[in-house]
C-alpha positions, 0 to 999 in steps of 0.5 A: 689732598682734600679731606672731602675726597675720601670719607671714612664713615662709621655708620653711627655704629662703631669707632672709625679708625684706630692708629697704633704705630709710630710710623703710621700717618693718616692724612687728608680724609674725612672721619664721620659718624663714629659712635661709641656707646658704653661708658669709658669708650673713648675716640669714636672717630679715631683712637690715636695711640701712636702715629700722626693724623694730619689735614683731616676733618672730623664730623658727627662723631659721638662718644663718652670721651674724645668724640672725634679723637682720643689722643693717647699719644702721637700727633694730631695736626692741621685738622678740623673738628665740627659737629662732634658730640659727647653723650650724657657727659657729666662733670667729673668724667673724662670729656672732650666732645672733639678731642680728649688729650691724654698724651701726645700733641694737638697742634694747628687745628680748628675745633668749632661747633661741637657739643657736650650733652651733660647728664648731670653736674656733680660739682667736681670740675675734674676732666672738664672741657666740652670741646677739648679736655686735657688730662695728662701732664705729657699732653700739649695743645698749641696754636689751635682755634677753639670757638663756638662749642657748647655744653648743655644740660639734658633739657638743652639749656646752657648754664653759667656754671658750665660755661667755663668748661664749654671750650677747654678743660685743663686738668694737666698738661700744657695749652699754649698759643 
């Protein structure tokens, strides 16, 4: 099916979906306007602990880690992420404006034009990744297109020292073509 036919909208006030069953599958929907505001709240679009998310579109989801998806386990495949945003992110904090991969597999997906608004730079570089952050050794990211993502400071400026983490930050796990 076409993800444009069914829209799950969080109204910019809450997480849109939580999936936590091995046999669960969410397919062919658009997940939009998820928003989490407290620190350490991950997965404004979807919190995926177990199950499969396939052929979905994620737009305008905002949070403090994994704006589109917090992938704790399971599989995200053939999905499209655009316009997801990290709020007040700083280096040293778990990141991923589109996807925070803390287990499971992200496969055959397109992650483009997502944004991380940096609160401040603490110089550690841990858990980096403006668009995708991979932080668990059991995590796999494969055959994904990750392009045109941005990391900006509070004034809206892009910085050379942050350019290395605007796409993928790899703290642990496996990223392969």
